[in-house]
N, C-alpha and C positions, 0 to 999 in steps of 0.2 A: 284706511286714511295713508295718505302721501309719505312715500318712505324720507322726502327731504325734511316734514312737520315730524312724523316720528321720530327723528332725529335730536333734532330741536329738541321737541318736549325731553326730551333722555336726559340733553345736556343742559337744560333750564334745572330737571332733578339733582343733575351728579353737581351743579352748582349751589345748591341747595344746604346738598348736604357739608357739600368742602364749607358752606359758611357755617353749619349746626357745628361741625369739627373744629372750626375753629372757636368758636363761641367757649368751646369745654377744653380747648388748650390754652382759655383764660382763667383755668383752676386757682393758679398761684395768686392770681388778684383780686381773685373775690374770697368773702366770709364763707365760710363749708355749708350754712343752713341755704347760703344760693345756691348749691351744686342742686337740691331734688328740681327748685327752679326750670335750672337751665336743661335739666330733662325732660320735665313736662313739656315745655316750649319746645326742644327738640324732636321729642314726639309729636306737638300738632305740626310744627313743620313739615314732617316726614310726611302726617296726612293730608293735609294740606296739598302737597307737591304730587303727593300721590292721586289724590282726586282730580287737583285740574292740568295733569302733564300725563300722569303714567296710567289711568283712568280709563281714556279714549283709546289709547293703544293696546290696555290689555283687553278691551269688548271688540276688537276686529281680529282677535285670536280663530277664531271660527273661519273666519276670511282667509287669513294664513295659512290654517291648516285646508281650506278648501284649494288655495293655489296652488300648496307644493300637492296634492294629490291628483290633481289635473295635469302636472306636466310629469310624473311617474309613469312610461312607456308599459302599456299592458293594460292599466286601469281601464277596468269598464263602469257605467252605469246603466239600471235596467228604469226605464221608464214606462207605469204604468199609465192607459190612455183610457179617459168614457168618453167617445164617442157617441154622437148624435145618429142614427138611422140616415137621415139625408146626406153626412159626410160619402164623400168617395173615397174610398178606402183605397181604392186602386192606385187614383190618383196621387195618395197622399204617401202612398207607400211607395210610390215611384219617384217621388220628388225629395222623400227622405233617403233612399238608397243611393242617389244621385251626389250627397252630401258628406263631407268628408266625414271619417272616425264612424260611417255606418255600419254598424255589426247584423240587426237580423228586426225585423217587423212580424208580429205574429198576432195575429185574430184569437185574442183566449176563449171568448163566448159573450152570449150574448143578453140583457137583459128586456123582459117586455111588462112594462105594468099593466096591472089589470085592475081587480077591484080586491077589496077584503072578502073573503070569499067564505062561503057557511060550507058546513060541517061536509055537507054532500056535496060541493064543488070543491074542494078540499080534496077529496079520495079519488073525485074523476079523474083530475087535472093529474093527481100520481098517476093513475093507471094508464089516463088516454097519451099523455106525453109524450112516453118510450113510445108508443106505437104511430106518432104523426109521421117519424121519419128513422130508418135503418140509423141514421149517426147520431141520434140522439140518447146517446148512451148514460150520456153524465148529465143529471139537470137538478134542478132544488125550486119547489113550491113554495113558496115565503107564504106560510098565510099570514104571519103579522103587517107586512107590508103590502097585502096584495101583488107578486110579482112572480115569474115566472122566470130562472136561473137557466140557462140552457151550457153549458160544455163545448166549445168546437175542435174536434181532434180531425186533422185535417181536411177542414171543410170550411168553405167562404161562409164568413156573415151574411152573404146577399142571398145565397142560395139557400141558408138555416132561416131566412127571416122568409122569403116567397115560402117556402115549402110548412111555415109554421103558420102564414096569414094564408095561406090556400086554404088549410083545412081548419081555421079559424070562422074564416067565412063558410064554408061548408056547415058547418057544424052551426054554428049561431049566425049568420045572417049576416054578416057585419066584419068592421075590416080593421085593419089592428093601425091603431093613429100614429102610432111613438114606441119607439126600441132603441135601447142604449147597448154601443157596439164596449166589447172591451176588447184592447190592446195590449202588447207588452214590444216595447221597443229598446233593442241593445244598441249602445253609443259607445265609443272613447270617450272615456273622461275630458280630453282634452278638449271634446266636441260640444261639450254638456251647453254651454252659456249659447252658442250658436244656434243648435237646435230648441232651446226651449224659446230661442227670440222667434225663430221662425213657427213654431206652432202657435205662441202667442198672437202672432202676426192673424192664425186662421182660426183663432176663438178658442183654442185648444190650450189648457192646464192641465197638467201631471197628477194624478187624483194623490202618484205616490211615489218616489224616485227610491231606489234603492243601489247602494253600489259602492266602492274606495269611497268618492267624495262627501255621499252621505253619511257614512261610517267614520269618518276622519271627523266631519261636523259635530255629530253628534259623540262621539267619545271625549272630543275637546268639549263639547256644553256639559260635559257631565266632569268631565275633572277641573272648570274653572271654579272660581271662587266668587261668590256677590261680590256684586259692584261694595257693598257695608264693608266688606269681609277684607278685600282686599285695600283697600284702604287703609284699615286698622294692620295689617300687613305692614303698607308703607312705612306708618307711625313707629310700627315697631323696627322698621331700618332706621329713621332718625334717632330712637333711645338708642339704639345701640350702634348709633355713629357717635351717639351725644359721648355713650361711655368712653366709649376710644380716646375721644378728643381728651376728657378730663383726666383719664389715666395713663394718656401716652408718655407723659415725663416720665413716670414712674414707669412705664416697660423699657424706653429706652434705657432710663437711668439701671434696672433690673439687668438687660442687655446687657450692658458695657461692664456692671460689675462680673455678668455671669463667666464674659467671656475673658477678662481679667485671671478669674480663676481660672478656666483654663489652660489660659497662657504659665499661668505659674504652675500649675499641676506636670505641665509639657516638660516644666525646667528643673523638676525636679526630679 
């Protein structure tokens, strides 16, 4: 929300509270039984003001938290990317490295979709994958979705895919048609929007984002009230302001008496 609009909404809510306070100050001119009605009206005015004026501002708090974390120097974000095997990873890395705020780009693994394995196939792949390439030290054969995940440790995805594809063609006489490359991109928080826009142009959306901005958004969302609760709180504010208005005269009179008592005590 635009800051000017936010200020206008806050001012309008304050005006409503001044109106509620003014109604309460009419207490000397109203019957006692109408005091309860004034408080009910004060609650509803506060709730309506909260719903129409403050609730839109409150809903934008995660965006405010995001903006704050983005401008803090040193904050970093980690984007986890799932790329098609047809992606030119070297060019992508080169383009990203030239962008402001770039920290690092690392290929972390590849996932090769296969088929739903039988018991014998599952045992075979569990044994065979580790012998395909000496770099395939950490891998997982997922029987549920029929895929093989191979972690990359100082090894490029292109080399890993070629190695596995050559072995697969030799053993099964067929080619691997598709694979997914997993990568980890680290950037400055201030460059998050720019980098995400660039990735979107390439048809890439981060599967997950970790870092200061995301933590700030998550913690803000976790601590926020629901819209209904927030509106009720605003109604409570109107109720309190109504009470202050009703008993303002009594408070002023009491304060004057107390000050008079203190002055009298000093003279003695």
